[in-house]
C-alpha positions in Angstrom: -3.4 1.9 -12.4 -5.9 2.8 -9.8 -6.1 3.1 -6.4 -8.3 0.2 -6.7 -6.3 -1.7 -8.3 -4.9 -3.4 -4.9 -6.8 -3.0 -1.5 -5.2 -4.7 1.5 -2.9 -7.8 1.1 -2.9 -7.1 -2.6 -0.3 -6.6 -4.7 -2.3 -6.7 -7.8 -6.0 -7.8 -8.2 -7.8 -10.5 -10.1 -9.0 -7.8 -13.7 -5.3 -6.2 -13.6 -3.6 -10.0 -13.5 -6.3 -10.6 -16.5 -5.7 -8.0 -18.4 -1.9 -8.9 -18.4 -2.6 -11.5 -19.2 -5.1 -10.7 -22.2 -1.8 -8.0 -23.5 0.5 -11.1 -23.9 -1.7 -12.7 -26.9 -2.9 -9.5 -27.8 0.4 -7.4 -28.5 1.4 -10.6 -31.2 -1.2 -10.1 -32.7 -1.3 -6.5 -33.1 2.6 -6.6 -33.6 1.6 -7.9 -37.4 -1.5 -5.6 -37.6 -1.8 -2.1 -36.2 2.2 -1.8 -34.2 0.4 1.1 -32.0 -1.8 -1.2 -30.6 1.2 -4.0 -29.6 3.0 -0.6 -28.0 -0.1 0.0 -25.9 -0.2 -4.0 -24.9 3.3 -3.5 -23.9 3.2 -0.5 -22.1 0.4 -1.9 -20.1 2.8 -5.2 -19.2 5.3 -2.9 -17.8 3.3 -0.1 -15.8 1.6 -3.2 -14.4 5.3 -4.9 -13.5 6.3 -1.5 -12.1 2.9 -1.0 -10.1 3.6 -4.8 -8.4 7.9 -4.5 -8.2 7.4 -1.4 -6.3 5.1 -3.8 -3.7 7.2 -7.1 -4.1 10.4 -6.9 -4.5 10.8 -10.6 -4.6 9.4 -11.2 -7.5 12.1 -9.6 -9.6 14.5 -11.7 -11.3 18.2 -10.3 -10.7 20.6 -10.2 -12.7 18.4 -9.6 -16.2 16.7 -6.9 -13.6 19.1 -5.1 -13.0 20.8 -5.7 -16.8 17.5 -4.5 -18.2 17.7 -1.0 -16.1 21.3 -0.5 -16.7 20.5 -1.2 -20.9 17.6 0.9 -20.9 20.1 3.7 -18.4 22.7 3.4 -21.3 20.3 4.2 -24.2 18.8 6.6 -22.9 22.5 8.2 -22.4 23.0 7.7 -26.0 20.8 9.3 -27.4 21.5 12.4 -25.8 25.6 12.0 -26.2 24.4 11.6 -30.0 22.6 15.1 -30.0 25.3 16.3 -28.6 27.3 16.5 -31.3 25.1 16.9 -34.8 24.5 12.9 -34.9 22.2 12.0 -38.3 19.1 11.8 -37.9 16.9 12.3 -34.7 18.1 10.0 -31.8 15.3 9.3 -30.1 13.3 8.8 -32.3 15.3 5.4 -32.5 15.0 4.0 -28.8 12.0 2.4 -29.0 13.7 -0.3 -31.2 15.7 -1.2 -29.0 13.8 -1.3 -25.9 12.0 -5.0 -26.1 14.5 -7.5 -24.5 14.9 -5.0 -22.3 10.8 -4.7 -21.7 11.0 -8.6 -20.7 12.7 -8.6 -17.3 9.3 -6.6 -16.1 6.6 -7.6 -18.0 8.1 -11.2 -16.3 6.8 -9.4 -13.0 3.0 -8.6 -14.3 3.2 -11.9 -15.9 4.2 -13.8 -12.6 2.1 -12.2 -10.1 -1.2 -12.1 -12.6 -0.8 -16.3 -13.1 -0.6 -16.6 -9.0 -3.2 -14.2 -9.0 -5.3 -16.4 -11.0 -4.0 -19.7 -10.8 -3.2 -19.5 -14.2 -0.1 -22.4 -15.4 3.4 -21.2 -17.5 1.7 -23.6 -20.2 -0.9 -22.2 -21.3 -0.1 -18.6 -21.0 3.2 -19.4 -23.8 -0.4 -21.7 -25.5 -1.9 -17.8 -25.9 1.2 -16.5 -26.8 1.7 -19.3 -30.1 -1.9 -18.7 -30.7 -1.6 -14.7 -31.0 0.8 -15.2 -32.8 -0.8 -17.7 -35.0 -3.6 -15.3 -35.7 -1.3 -11.9 -35.7 0.8 -13.1 -39.1 -2.2 -15.0 -40.8 -4.4 -12.5 -40.8 -1.5 -10.6 -42.0 -1.2 -12.9 -44.9 -5.1 -12.6 -45.8 -4.6 -8.8 -45.5 -2.1 -8.6 -47.8 -3.1 -10.9 -50.7 -0.7 -13.1 -50.2 -2.5 -16.3 -50.2 -4.2 -14.4 -52.7 -1.9 -16.9 -55.0 -3.5 -20.1 -54.6 -6.1 -19.0 -56.9 -4.5 -18.1 -59.9 -3.9 -22.0 -60.9 -1.3 -24.7 -59.4 1.1 -24.6 -58.9 1.1 -21.2 -56.8 3.0 -17.9 -58.6 5.0 -15.6 -56.8 4.9 -12.1 -57.8 5.8 -8.6 -55.9 2.4 -7.2 -57.1 0.3 -9.5 -54.1 1.8 -8.3 -51.2 0.9 -4.8 -51.3 2.8 -3.5 -48.4 4.4 -5.9 -47.2 7.5 -7.3 -49.0 8.5 -10.7 -49.1 10.7 -10.7 -46.2 8.4 -9.8 -44.4 5.6 -12.2 -45.7 8.6 -14.9 -45.6 9.6 -14.1 -41.3 5.4 -13.9 -41.0 5.2 -17.3 -42.3 7.9 -18.6 -40.6 7.4 -18.1 -36.8 4.2 -19.2 -37.4 4.6 -23.1 -39.1 6.7 -23.1 -35.5 3.6 -22.9 -33.1 2.0 -24.1 -35.3 3.3 -27.6 -35.4 3.8 -26.8 -31.5 0.3 -26.0 -31.3 -0.7 -28.7 -32.2 1.9 -31.4 -30.6 0.2 -29.0 -26.9 -3.1 -30.3 -28.3 -2.8 -33.5 -29.1 -2.7 -34.5 -25.0 -4.6 -31.3 -23.7 -7.1 -33.6 -21.9 -8.4 -30.6 -20.2 -10.1 -29.4 -24.0 -12.9 -31.2 -25.0 -12.3 -33.5 -27.6 -14.2 -32.7 -30.4 -12.4 -28.8 -29.8 -8.9 -30.1 -30.6 -9.9 -32.5 -32.8 -11.3 -28.8 -34.8 -8.7 -26.4 -33.6 -5.8 -29.2 -34.9 -7.0 -29.7 -38.6 -7.4 -25.8 -38.8 -3.9 -25.3 -37.5 -2.7 -27.9 -39.9 -4.4 -26.8 -43.1 -2.7 -22.8 -42.4 0.7 -25.2 -42.0 0.3 -26.3 -45.9 -0.9 -23.4 -47.0 1.9 -21.5 -44.9 4.3 -24.0 -45.9 3.7 -23.6 -50.1 3.7 -19.4 -49.2 6.6 -20.0 -48.1 8.2 -22.1 -50.6 6.9 -20.0 -53.4 8.4 -16.3 -51.5 12.0 -17.8 -52.4 13.1 -16.0 -49.1 16.7 -17.9 -49.0 17.1 -16.7 -45.3 12.9 -17.6 -44.3 14.8 -21.4 -45.8 17.4 -21.9 -43.5 16.2 -19.6 -40.5 12.6 -21.5 -40.6 14.7 -25.6 -41.7 16.7 -25.0 -38.8 13.8 -23.9 -36.2 11.7 -26.8 -37.0 15.2 -29.0 -36.7 15.5 -27.5 -33.5 12.0 -28.1 -32.2 11.7 -31.5 -33.4 14.8 -32.5 -32.1 13.8 -31.0 -28.1 11.1 -33.3 -28.7 12.3 -36.6 -29.6 14.8 -35.8 -26.9 11.9 -35.3 -24.4 9.7 -38.3 -25.9 12.8 -40.8 -25.9 13.7 -39.7 -22.0 10.0 -39.8 -20.5 7.0 -42.2 -20.7 5.0 -41.3 -23.4 7.3 -42.5 -25.5 5.3 -43.1 -28.2 2.9 -40.1 -27.8 6.3 -37.8 -27.5 7.9 -39.2 -30.2 5.4 -39.7 -32.7 4.1 -36.2 -34.0 7.8 -34.6 -34.4 8.2 -37.5 -36.7 4.3 -37.2 -38.7 6.1 -33.5 -39.0 9.8 -34.4 -40.2 8.4 -37.2 -42.4 5.5 -33.9 -43.9 8.0 -31.4 -44.6 11.2 -33.5 -45.8 8.6 -35.1 -47.9 7.1 -30.8 -48.7 10.9 -29.8 -49.7 11.2 -33.2 -51.6 9.1 -32.2 -53.8 9.9 -28.2 -53.9 13.5 -29.1 -54.2 14.1 -27.3 -57.4 12.7 -23.2 -56.5 14.6 -24.2 -53.3 17.4 -25.5 -54.4 18.0 -22.7 -57.1 17.4 -20.1 -55.0 19.9 -20.8 -52.3 22.8 -21.3 -54.9 21.7 -18.3 -57.6 24.9 -18.2 -58.6 27.0 -18.9 -55.6 25.4 -16.4 -53.7 24.4 -17.6 -50.1 27.9 -19.7 -49.7 29.8 -16.3 -50.8 28.0 -14.1 -49.3 28.9 -15.9 -45.9 32.5 -16.3 -46.9 32.7 -12.7 -47.9 31.2 -11.8 -45.0 33.4 -13.2 -42.5 36.7 -12.7 -44.8 34.8 -8.5 -44.6 34.8 -8.7 -40.9 38.6 -10.1 -40.9 39.7 -7.2 -42.9 40.0 -8.4 -46.2 38.7 -6.1 -49.0 35.5 -7.7 -50.8 36.4 -8.7 -54.1 34.6 -6.8 -57.9 33.6 -10.3 -58.7 31.2 -11.8 -55.5 29.9 -7.8 -56.5 29.0 -9.0 -58.8 26.6 -11.3 -58.6 23.3 -11.0 -56.4 23.7 -10.7 -52.4 26.2 -7.6 -53.9 24.9 -5.3 -52.1 24.6 -7.3 -48.5 28.3 -7.3 -49.0 28.0 -3.7 -48.8 26.4 -2.7 -46.3 28.2 -4.7 -44.0 31.8 -2.8 -45.7 29.7 0.5 -44.8 28.7 -0.8 -41.8 32.6 -2.0 -40.2 33.8 1.8 -41.9 31.2 3.6 -39.6 32.2 1.2 -36.6 35.5 1.9 -36.7 35.5 5.4 -37.1 33.7 5.5 -33.9 33.7 2.1 -32.1 32.4 2.5 -28.4 29.7 4.4 -27.7 28.8 4.5 -32.1 26.2 6.9 -33.8 22.8 6.6 -31.6 20.4 5.2 -31.5 19.3 6.1 -34.9 20.6 4.8 -38.0 18.1 5.9 -41.1 20.8 7.7 -42.3 24.3 6.5 -42.3 24.8 4.3 -45.2 23.0 7.8 -46.9 25.4 10.0 -45.8 28.2 7.8 -45.9 27.8 4.8 -48.5 30.9 4.8 -51.1 28.3 2.3 -53.1 25.4 3.8 -54.4 23.2 1.3 -54.8 22.6 1.0 -50.9 22.1 4.4 -50.6 18.6 4.2 -50.5 18.5 1.5 -47.3 18.1 2.3 -43.6 18.8 -0.8 -42.5 21.9 -2.7 -42.5 20.1 -6.0 -43.4 22.4 -7.0 -39.9 20.7 -6.8 -36.7 24.2 -7.7 -34.5 26.4 -5.2 -36.6 23.6 -2.4 -36.1 24.0 -2.7 -32.7 27.8 -1.9 -33.2 27.0 1.0 -35.3 23.9 2.1 -33.1 26.1 1.6 -29.3 30.0 1.0 -30.2 31.9 -1.9 -28.2 30.3 -0.6 -25.4 27.1 -1.1 -25.8 27.5 -4.7 -27.9 28.7 -6.3 -24.3 26.4 -4.9 -22.3 23.8 -6.1 -25.1 25.0 -10.0 -24.9 25.7 -9.4 -21.4 21.6 -8.6 -20.8 20.9 -11.8 -23.3 23.3 -13.9 -22.2 21.8 -13.1 -18.6 18.1 -13.8 -19.7 19.7 -17.4 -21.1 20.9 -18.1 -17.9 17.9 -17.5 -16.3 15.8 -19.6 -18.5 18.3 -22.4 -18.5 18.0 -22.0 -14.6 14.4 -22.2 -14.9 13.9 -25.3 -16.4 16.2 -27.1 -14.3 14.4 -25.9 -11.3 12.1 -28.9 -9.6 9.1 -27.1 -9.8 5.7 -28.4 -11.1 4.5 -25.3 -13.2 6.9 -26.1 -15.4 6.4 -25.4 -19.0 5.2 -28.3 -21.6 6.7 -29.9 -23.6 6.3 -28.9 -27.1 5.8 -25.3 -25.9 9.2 -24.8 -24.4 10.7 -26.5 -27.6 8.9 -23.7 -29.6 10.4 -20.9 -27.6 13.8 -22.5 -27.7 13.4 -22.9 -32.0 11.8 -18.9 -32.4 15.7 -18.1 -29.9 17.2 -19.7 -32.8 15.2 -18.7 -35.8 15.8 -14.7 -34.6 19.2 -15.4 -34.0 19.9 -17.2 -37.4 17.8 -14.5 -39.5 19.9 -12.1 -37.7 22.6 -12.4 -40.1 20.8 -11.5 -43.5 17.9 -9.3 -41.6 18.0 -6.5 -39.1 15.1 -8.8 -37.8 15.6 -7.9 -34.2 14.1 -3.8 -34.9 10.7 -5.4 -37.2 7.6 -5.3 -34.9 6.8 -8.9 -34.3 10.4 -10.2 -33.5 10.3 -7.0 -31.2 7.5 -8.6 -29.5 8.3 -11.8 -29.8 12.1 -10.9 -28.5 10.0 -9.2 -24.5 7.9 -12.4 -24.6 10.3 -14.7 -24.5 12.8 -11.6 -21.9 9.8 -12.1 -19.9 9.4 -16.6 -20.4 12.9 -15.9 -19.1 13.1 -14.3 -15.8 9.3 -15.9 -14.9 8.8 -17.4 -11.4 6.3 -20.2 -10.7 3.2 -20.1 -9.2 5.5 -21.5 -6.4 7.7 -18.7 -5.9 6.2 -15.9 -6.9 3.4 -17.6 -4.0 6.4 -17.1 -1.1 7.7 -14.0 -2.5 4.3 -12.6 -2.3 3.5 -13.0 0.9 7.0 -11.9 2.2 5.4 -8.1 0.7 
């Protein structure tokens, strides 16, 4: 930041505030297309946050900020320790994948000051974030050629060749988070009276078209995790919206959109039920995988029959991860776990994999019980901060549809992280960073009080 960024009693200049707000949609959109751009946007937000913190410490949200700093320090110390004892891989190479959640409280400081400086409410900030998410996911799917399957007749047929360098699970993730963002934006635009009706109608029409296209694409991608996580995310969103509608004055407006979306989604599931059910029940894989994974966590051996079905590789990865955790239970193997499967797996079929397809186990492998507890404490602190902000009697409250979307995205990430190391994927990492920031942000009145005391 230049010296001219701050003048007199200003904690943040108007230019820096605008840059901070612009970095939110830019970070999530570029995460799908150019990960380096997402990193640049994240660094800008953190630098602004630290600069503001040095001048207005009242904007800090405790204890999330303290736990975030502790987590970052822990990451560095574990990386140094792993290098000292000769852990496989390059410990400092894997650090950035574990940082996004801890950066959230620092980003929150930048965004709190920026929104106060510009008179920008949190609802519009989240709308920009969701719009960037939809735009980035759509651009990824278009660039990869995934939407090209609609050009080959009806019903569309999926082929791995259509995705280029993007794998099926990554494309399913893009569809899932985008669908959640789209329903929230449609509900928000339907009641956004400050936007001209013609522009709202055009935007809603475009979002509906994208929703239908990505919904069909998600179906034909046949990603079990994508099906389950997206369904849970949409159910959470609809449930929160119906609750808000029943409790609010605008009963009809609050209920109409989630009911309509639920009907459309249910019709799509019914139409595609043979394909979806076949994928979910293929060889009993989904149910057996969850049952056997639970058994492995309790110390049971994986039975040979389960290893012969679809999903056997995931069970083998769980077995390898648990064995590695038992070998180094307290501080783990270090941030870079990319070589551990190749070196220690007794199963030849998975030795070319570089991640464990389970984000929770991968954290324990890398950082042991100490790291797992510290990471869980940070998550709990963020959730508690979000709950306190929601319960606060503030005029600067998030619109119900957008609040429901943030909760639905959290649900999506938590579910997907069971079968994919999803939190280490760049778009989801940025989503986690922004959601953590939103949980810690001060409302404009509180931010103003903090800035006046500076």
